[in-house]
N, C-alpha and C positions, 0 to 999 in steps of 0.2 A: 339249560341248553338253549342257545339262541334260535330264533325262528329262521329256518333255512329258506323256505319258499314264501313268497309274498301271499297275502290272504286271497288275492285275486286268482291264485292258482286253483283254489277249491272250486270257484265258479267256472273257471275254464275247463276243469276236469269233468264237472257235471254236464256242461254244455257239450263237450266232446263225446261223452258216453251216450247222452240222449240223441245227439246228432247222428252218431253211428247207427243207433237203432232205427231212426227214421230213414236214414239213407239205405240201410239194408232192406227195410220194409218197402221203400219206394222202388228199389231195384227189383225186388221180387214181384211187385205189382206190375212193373213195366214188362218184365219177362213173361208173365202170364198173359198180359194183354197182347204182346207181340205174338205169342204162341197161338192166340185165338184169332189173330188178324188174317185177312185174306192173303197177306204176303207169305204166310206160312201154310195156310190151309188151301190156298189157290181157289177159294170160293169166288164166284162171279168172274172167273177168268175163262173166256171162250177158248177152246182148244182148236188148233189147226188140224184138219182132217184130210185124208186123200181126196174126198169129195165133200164140198160144203153142204152137207145135209141140213135142211131147215125143218125143225119140228114146228116152227110157227106156220110154215106153209102146209106141211103134210097133216099135222094134228089140228092146228088152229084154223087153217084155211079150208082143207079138204075133209076134215073130220075123221081121219084114219084112226082107228082104235089102237091102243097100245099093244094089244095082243096080236095084231096082224103081223107086226115085225118081231115083237118079243114073245115068241110062241110058247116058251117054257116057263113063263113067269108064275103060272098057277100051280105047277107041279114040280118045280125044281128050285134048287138053291140059287141058280143063276137065271137071269131074265132071258138071256140068249141074244146073240147078234144075228140079224137076218142074213141068210145066204144071198148071194148075188141074184139067184133066180127069183127071190121075192121082189127085189128092186125091178127086175126085168119083166115081171108080170104086168107092170104098167108102162115101163119105159121102153119096151119093145115097140110100143105104139105112140107114146107121148114123149116128146122131146127126144125122139129116137136118134137124131143126128146131132144133138147138142155137144159141142166140144167139152163142156164142163162135165158131161157124163161119160166121156171116153174111158176113164179108169174103170167104170162099171162094165162097159161093154168089153174092155180088154180082160177083165176078170172072168167074164163068162166065156170068152174065146179060149183063154189059156187054162181055165179051171184053177186059177190061183186066187186065193182069198184076198180081199181088200184088207189092208193093215190099218184098221181103225185104232185111234188113240183112245184108251180107256179114260173116261172123265171121272167117274165115281170109283176111284181106285183105293179100296181099303187095304190096310197092311196085311201081310200074310198071317199074322198072329190073331187077326180078328175074323170070326166066322159070322156070316150073315146069310140068312135063308129067305129069298124073296117069297116063296110059296107060303111059308109060315106067317108072314106078315100080311100079304094081300088076302089070304083066306081067313084072317081074323079081323078084317075091316080097316087095315091101314092103307090109305090111299096113295097112289103113285106120287101125287103132288105134295104129300106130306114130307117126303124126303127129297124128291127131285124138283120141287117147285113148279111154277107155271111153264112147263116145257112148250105149251102151245103159244107162248109169247117169245120163244127163243129162236132167233134166226140161225144162230149157232149155239150148240149145247154147252152150257157151263154147269159147274157144281154150285148148287144153290145154298147148301148147308155146309157147316164146318166138317162134318163127319167125325168129329172128335168124340171121345168116350162120354164126356159130360153131356153132349147133345143127345146121344143115344139114351142115356140114363134118364133124361127128362121124360121121355115117352115110356120107358120101362117102369119108372116109378109111378107115373100118373097116366096110365093108358086111357082113362076116361076123358082126358082133355083132347085126345087126338083121334080116337077110333071113330069110324063113320059107318053107316049102313053098307053092307056088302054090295048093294046095287049101285053105290056111288064110288066104289074104289077106283074105277078107271075114268071117272069124271074129273078131268084135270082142272076144271073151273069151279069145282065144289067149294062152297063157303060154309064153315061151321055155323049152325043156327044159334040163335040167342040163348037157347036152353041146352047148349052143348054138354054141360056137366050132367044134367038129368038124362039126356039121351045117351051120353057116354057110359054112365053107370049102368043103364039098362042093357046096352050092347055088351059091356064087359061081362055081365052075368049071362046074357043070352048066348054069347060066343064062347063062354068058358075061358076067358082071358085071365091069366095069372100074372102078377108082377114078377118079373124075372130080373133079378139084380145080382145073382151069384156070378163069380168070375167065370165058372165053367159054362155059363150060358153062351158067351161069345168067344171065350178063349179056350180052345180045345187042343 
């Protein structure tokens, strides 16, 4: 029987098969990278708020402790949004007539809450407990970044599952002394692993990587 296809067809077929594999692999890699990008996660994107609240001014400049506004962070799953009265503790005297703060004054007059835009917005199928983390030595800046340098608040981390698992699998790389949890300028020491291992044992931290830990 005569040769139907030219010998070059074999080479073309092999190149096509291997090319398809590489294209598929490349497409998968691009998809994963796009999914991790700030375009999808909205990391480092400052959100517009009803009042341009500056953590850089209040935390970095004035030294206001996280717990002054986020009062439930040590005992509740949610950190809590401060009521208007908390803002007016200072602003009834300081910048009391500022046009920028009129929404705050209007909120107090009308008893209508300010509608803040949630920045760190986890999906409904993910459970996160602030108190469980801060009481085990996970610092605010570990997840929220250097808020003391943020004139407007943005999401510092991706908040994706792979990011959470980095800490859940190796807590010794991230845990800090409880006295430093609210120190947003805290820098891990050179012997972080040795310190972390000691704190993991001292605080009774267990690696939690089962699905039901975060998906309930």
